VEXBA-936248 format. One record per residue (C-alpha): residue number from 1; x, z, y. Coordinates in steps of 0.02 Angstrom, whole numbers, plus 50000, padded with zeros to 5 digits. Example, Ala and Ser with C-alpha at 12.3 -4.5 7.8 and 13.67 -1.06 7.14 Angstrom:
% VEXBA-936248
pos, X, Z, Y
1, 50615, 50390, 49775
2, 50684, 50357, 49947
***
This chain:
% VEXBA-936248
pos, X, Z, Y
1, 50524, 50224, 50690
2, 50497, 50101, 50550
3, 50624, 49964, 50572
4, 50499, 49835, 50513
5, 50347, 49884, 50612
6, 50377, 50016, 50743
7, 50261, 50135, 50650
8, 50318, 50317, 50657
9, 50395, 50367, 50490
10, 50285, 50479, 50385
11, 50121, 50410, 50455
12, 49977, 50471, 50347
13, 49819, 50370, 50313
14, 49656, 50444, 50250
15, 49543, 50310, 50176
16, 49362, 50313, 50118
17, 49293, 50199, 49983
18, 49103, 50192, 49961
19, 49062, 50012, 49914
20, 48967, 50054, 49754
21, 48941, 50215, 49655
22, 49110, 50301, 49678
23, 49145, 50409, 49829
24, 49333, 50392, 49846
25, 49448, 50476, 49970
26, 49634, 50437, 49963
27, 49777, 50494, 50071
28, 49942, 50399, 50077
29, 50102, 50413, 50177
30, 50189, 50260, 50247
31, 50376, 50286, 50224
32, 50514, 50219, 50339
33, 50563, 50082, 50216
34, 50384, 50015, 50212
35, 50340, 50088, 50042
36, 50183, 50192, 50017
37, 50174, 50366, 49941
38, 50012, 50430, 49867
39, 49970, 50606, 49924
40, 49791, 50627, 49864
41, 49664, 50529, 49761
42, 49495, 50614, 49750
43, 49343, 50528, 49674
44, 49163, 50588, 49654
45, 49062, 50470, 49544
46, 48873, 50457, 49536
47, 48877, 50348, 49379
48, 48782, 50476, 49275
49, 48635, 50465, 49396
50, 48622, 50277, 49364
51, 48638, 50279, 49175
52, 48453, 50291, 49135
53, 48418, 50140, 49246
54, 48547, 50031, 49159
55, 48638, 49990, 49321
56, 48678, 50052, 49495
57, 48527, 50093, 49603
58, 48582, 50065, 49784
59, 48472, 50202, 49859
60, 48535, 50332, 49735
61, 48715, 50279, 49767
62, 48693, 50296, 49956
63, 48620, 50470, 49942
64, 48758, 50524, 49822
65, 48888, 50466, 49949
66, 48804, 50571, 50083
67, 48814, 50725, 49974
68, 48990, 50697, 49909
69, 49088, 50634, 50059
70, 49118, 50798, 50151
71, 49177, 50897, 49999
72, 49283, 50750, 49937
73, 49371, 50733, 50106
74, 49407, 50920, 50108
75, 49478, 50913, 49931
76, 49590, 50766, 49978
77, 49656, 50853, 50134
78, 49691, 51010, 50032
79, 49779, 50911, 49894
80, 49886, 50819, 50022
81, 49923, 50983, 50112
82, 49882, 50912, 50284
83, 49755, 50966, 50415
84, 49718, 50791, 50478
85, 49788, 50616, 50453
86, 49868, 50501, 50581
87, 49753, 50355, 50536
88, 49579, 50340, 50459
89, 49526, 50187, 50358
90, 49371, 50134, 50263
91, 49304, 49995, 50154
92, 49203, 49886, 50274
93, 49148, 49765, 50136
94, 49104, 49687, 50020
95, 48984, 49804, 49930
96, 48812, 49880, 49932
97, 48744, 49884, 50109
98, 48682, 50063, 50110
99, 48833, 50131, 50019
100, 48952, 50047, 50140
101, 48856, 50115, 50289
102, 48881, 50294, 50232
103, 49069, 50279, 50208
104, 49100, 50177, 50365
105, 48996, 50294, 50473
106, 49089, 50445, 50405
107, 49259, 50364, 50432
108, 49216, 50318, 50611
109, 49156, 50496, 50643
110, 49317, 50570, 50575
111, 49422, 50448, 50676
112, 49327, 50489, 50835
113, 49335, 50677, 50805
114, 49521, 50675, 50763
115, 49565, 50546, 50895
116, 49651, 50434, 50769
117, 49652, 50243, 50749
118, 49522, 50170, 50632
119, 49555, 50026, 50510
120, 49408, 49933, 50431
121, 49478, 49846, 50277
122, 49425, 49736, 50132
123, 49380, 49818, 49966
124, 49453, 49672, 49867
125, 49620, 49683, 49956
126, 49621, 49866, 49912
127, 49613, 49828, 49726
128, 49768, 49721, 49744
129, 49859, 49852, 49847
130, 49830, 49990, 49718
131, 49970, 49920, 49610
132, 50109, 49968, 49731
133, 50091, 50152, 49684
134, 50148, 50110, 49508
135, 50265, 49961, 49530
136, 50328, 49962, 49709
137, 50318, 49823, 49840
138, 50212, 49675, 49787
139, 50301, 49507, 49782
140, 50212, 49340, 49804
141, 50095, 49328, 49657
142, 49935, 49262, 49582
143, 49804, 49399, 49579
144, 49668, 49404, 49448
145, 49536, 49521, 49519
146, 49403, 49566, 49390
147, 49268, 49698, 49409
148, 49083, 49728, 49390
149, 49043, 49629, 49545
150, 49190, 49511, 49568
151, 49297, 49387, 49473
152, 49426, 49297, 49581
153, 49590, 49206, 49560
154, 49694, 49233, 49716
155, 49859, 49176, 49789
156, 49938, 49328, 49871
157, 50090, 49291, 49979
158, 50096, 49471, 50038
159, 49970, 49610, 50066
160, 49989, 49586, 50254
161, 49946, 49400, 50253
162, 49778, 49315, 50226
163, 49737, 49300, 50041
164, 49696, 49126, 49976
165, 49555, 49111, 49851
166, 49596, 48987, 49712
167, 49433, 49009, 49618
168, 49295, 49130, 49574
169, 49147, 49149, 49458
170, 49002, 49030, 49485
171, 48878, 49156, 49412
172, 48906, 49325, 49330
173, 49063, 49428, 49360
174, 49162, 49473, 49203
175, 49120, 49657, 49219
176, 48936, 49617, 49241
177, 48940, 49518, 49078
178, 49020, 49666, 48992
179, 48881, 49783, 49048
180, 48745, 49660, 48995
181, 48820, 49628, 48823
182, 48847, 49815, 48800
183, 48662, 49839, 48833
184, 48619, 49707, 48702
185, 48725, 49805, 48578
186, 48641, 49970, 48624
187, 48798, 50044, 48700
188, 48718, 50104, 48862
189, 48780, 50094, 49041
190, 48916, 50078, 49098
191, 48966, 49979, 48947
192, 49143, 49917, 48977
193, 49239, 50058, 48895
194, 49115, 50080, 48752
195, 49120, 49894, 48713
196, 49309, 49894, 48720
197, 49317, 50039, 48598
198, 49194, 49955, 48480
199, 49285, 49788, 48490
200, 49446, 49867, 48430
201, 49363, 49902, 48263
202, 49296, 49724, 48243
203, 49366, 49554, 48197
204, 49389, 49444, 48352
205, 49392, 49288, 48243
206, 49234, 49326, 48146
207, 49120, 49251, 48280
208, 49176, 49115, 48400
209, 49084, 49124, 48566
210, 49096, 48986, 48699
211, 49229, 48984, 48834
212, 49143, 48938, 48997
213, 49219, 48820, 49126
214, 49361, 48765, 49012
215, 49317, 48581, 48994
216, 49429, 48442, 49062
217, 49308, 48408, 49206
218, 49281, 48590, 49253
219, 49365, 48669, 49405
220, 49531, 48735, 49340
221, 49519, 48906, 49423
222, 49331, 48937, 49418
223, 49243, 49053, 49295
224, 49071, 49065, 49215
225, 49010, 49207, 49105
226, 48822, 49184, 49110
227, 48823, 49060, 48966
228, 48932, 49176, 48862
229, 48812, 49319, 48889
230, 48667, 49208, 48838
231, 48761, 49149, 48683
232, 48784, 49329, 48627
233, 48599, 49364, 48653
234, 48549, 49210, 48552
235, 48671, 49254, 48414
236, 48598, 49429, 48398
237, 48422, 49358, 48393
238, 48470, 49243, 48250
239, 48581, 49369, 48162
240, 48500, 49540, 48183
241, 48609, 49616, 48046
242, 48773, 49555, 48120
243, 48912, 49683, 48131
244, 48908, 49750, 48310
245, 49097, 49774, 48308
246, 49126, 49591, 48267
247, 49005, 49535, 48403
248, 49094, 49647, 48529
249, 49264, 49585, 48473
250, 49212, 49403, 48482
251, 49138, 49424, 48654
252, 49288, 49519, 48719
253, 49407, 49388, 48649
254, 49313, 49249, 48738
255, 49321, 49341, 48905
256, 49505, 49387, 48891
257, 49550, 49212, 48831
258, 49474, 49125, 48982
259, 49535, 49252, 49110
260, 49715, 49252, 49052
261, 49727, 49065, 49019
262, 49669, 49021, 49194
263, 49774, 49155, 49277
264, 49934, 49101, 49189
265, 49893, 48920, 49228
266, 49871, 48959, 49412
267, 50037, 49052, 49422
268, 50126, 48911, 49333
269, 50046, 48777, 49443
270, 50095, 48870, 49602
271, 50270, 48910, 49543
272, 50239, 49097, 49564
273, 50331, 49214, 49448
274, 50215, 49365, 49452
275, 50036, 49391, 49391
276, 49940, 49543, 49454
277, 49780, 49596, 49367
278, 49671, 49717, 49464
279, 49492, 49784, 49468
280, 49392, 49886, 49344
281, 49403, 49760, 49201
282, 49594, 49767, 49214
283, 49580, 49929, 49116
284, 49518, 49830, 48964
285, 49639, 49843, 48818
286, 49622, 49666, 48752
287, 49640, 49588, 48925
288, 49801, 49685, 48952
289, 49867, 49641, 48779
290, 49832, 49455, 48791
291, 49899, 49448, 48969
292, 50061, 49528, 48911
293, 50079, 49399, 48772
294, 50042, 49249, 48880
295, 50146, 49306, 49027
296, 50295, 49336, 48912
297, 50275, 49162, 48838
298, 50265, 49085, 49012
299, 50409, 49186, 49085
300, 50297, 49280, 49207
301, 50309, 49461, 49262
302, 50144, 49553, 49233
303, 50085, 49695, 49344
304, 49931, 49800, 49304
305, 49893, 49967, 49388
306, 49861, 50122, 49283
307, 49678, 50130, 49227
308, 49628, 50262, 49356
309, 49686, 50147, 49497
310, 49592, 49997, 49424
311, 49421, 50070, 49461
312, 49357, 50103, 49638
313, 49452, 50238, 49731
314, 49508, 50286, 49906
315, 49693, 50276, 49862
316, 49687, 50086, 49851
317, 49606, 50074, 50023
318, 49739, 50189, 50096
319, 49874, 50077, 50021
320, 49798, 49918, 50091
321, 49774, 49996, 50263
322, 49955, 50057, 50259
323, 50018, 49880, 50228
324, 49913, 49812, 50371
325, 49975, 49951, 50484
326, 50156, 49918, 50434
327, 50134, 49734, 50476
328, 50077, 49778, 50651
329, 49890, 49747, 50631
330, 49789, 49821, 50776
331, 49659, 49956, 50744
332, 49478, 49908, 50718
333, 49349, 49946, 50850
334, 49230, 50089, 50812
335, 49090, 49966, 50845
336, 49129, 49852, 50698
337, 48987, 49832, 50573
338, 48999, 49845, 50385
339, 48989, 49677, 50297
340, 48916, 49677, 50119
341, 48968, 49496, 50096
342, 49143, 49506, 50171
343, 49250, 49364, 50099
344, 49415, 49407, 50017
345, 49514, 49306, 50144
346, 49470, 49431, 50282
347, 49582, 49580, 50250
348, 49525, 49675, 50403
349, 49379, 49674, 50524
350, 49443, 49708, 50699
***
């Protein structure tokens, strides 16, 4: 038995992630020392089906989950070389209502059929938990969670304790701003990677875009990217011949500047020695580079998962569920409902 929790050593957790347009199934093993081993990470994405619409269409995402879930679960079980897990988990929220319903219903069905406990966990906590596969147990830290739908600064004492939100965006998420600016530059959807690639060829100092929520009277840990997006649109209207690479670089510099400055400030204010950056935007090259520079200058340890673990996947949900299980959290009832607006402070719905 696990000395910390009483959980049988080698417990396996199969987790389903379906909060947006990726159907993720991950399988992890909880080891006797409390660490988590990744056994399988299978993802089926429907992003190509949304490209022509310039964004995720909830109904299309839900149908894609229905079609992909069975085959993705079978692939994960085969990769992990197990017939069935000891525990089933799923993202219960936040996310798209229809997409969540598909994954949660499937997870409950598997749990009932296999006779295993079911854990309904928070998608945002999963993003934070993904890092342990690369860097081991997570110490107390400040978490900067940045994705297409979320931008949060968080105080994480441990993955088994309630997460404290220090601040969040008051309008657009950082990833949402990336997609909208990419569209303005004709880069298509999703635009994050394409804009990052283009920005690397531009001059980040050629165009200075505004840094939202950085005034002396602004909330120190809050973000705003709507004004930045509008500033880029107005600049392109007034300068139709502007170099797209310079526009991309200037925009990306403004986003990375604000994100890293506030994250490092939060860690310093709290006396925390580690900064964790997670979520899809954590894969951005300039964000990683600037975070490394500023953390080194401030004496902070920086943790960022590998790019594949930054985007939505089932492995991160398996990791988060494993930490809750190891801490002695009870299983969730099969009657719990998905919650598209689940706040980050609720790690599990029981």
